[in-house]
KOLNU-280752 format. One record per residue (C-alpha): residue in one letter; y, x, z. Coordinates in steps of 0.5 Angstrom, whole numbers, plus 2048, in hexadecimal, padded with zeros to 3 digits. Example, Ala and Ser with C-alpha at 12.3 -4.5 7.8 and 13.67 -1.06 7.14 Angstrom:
BEGIN
A7F7819810 S7FE81B80E 
//
This chain:
BEGIN
M7E0774861 A7E1773869 T7DD77786E K7D8774874 L7DE776879 E7E3772875 F7DE76C875 L7DD76D87C K7E576D87E N7E676787A M7E076387C T7E275C87F V7DF756883 G7DB75387E D7D875987A I7D175A879 V7CE76187B A7C876487B F7C7768881 R7C276D885 C7BE76A88B K7B876E88F G7B6771888 K7B776B884 M7BC76887F L7BF761880 S7C475D87D A7C9759881 K7D0756881 V7D6759885 V7D875488B K7DD75988E I7E076088D E7E3763893 S7E376A896 E7E176889D V7DC76389D Q7D77648A3 L7D17608A3 S7CC7668A4 P7C87678AB K7CA76E8AA N7D176C8AA E7D27708A3 E7D876E89E Y7D676A898 D7DB769892 V7D876388E V7D475D890 L7CF75A88B E7CB75488A T7C5753886 R7C374D882 N7BE74B888 G7C374B88D S7C2752890 C7C8756892 Y7C875E892 C7CE762895 V7CE769890 M7D376F88F R7D676F888 E7D1775887 D7CB771887 I7CE76D881 A7CB76F87B W7CF76B876 V7D4765876 R7D2760870 K7D975E86D G7D575B866 N7CF757865 R7CA75D865 W7C8763869 P7C776A867 D7C076B865 S7BF77086A I7C176B870 Y7BE76586C L7B776986C S7B876B874 L7B9763875 K7B3761871 M7AE766874 K7B076487B K7AF75D879 E7A875F876 Q7A676387C T7A775C880 N7A375887C G79D75C87A 
//
């Protein structure tokens, strides 16, 4: 069975990922993978550029990515984290 590090290493543009941002778990599509994408006002270096379904872009480090979805389903723990975020915004 592949580990999280192997999935992160083999991540490609177009993959769907779950990632942490400001204490929330979100999902997005990988748009760009680089080692020196500098889009932050703090001039921090980011590894991955992500785009959500509604068009929001996020620049994140690989450490912030919780899971790379390669199949049809999320693992239960990731799914519940994503679902909890959705319920908190609706209620």
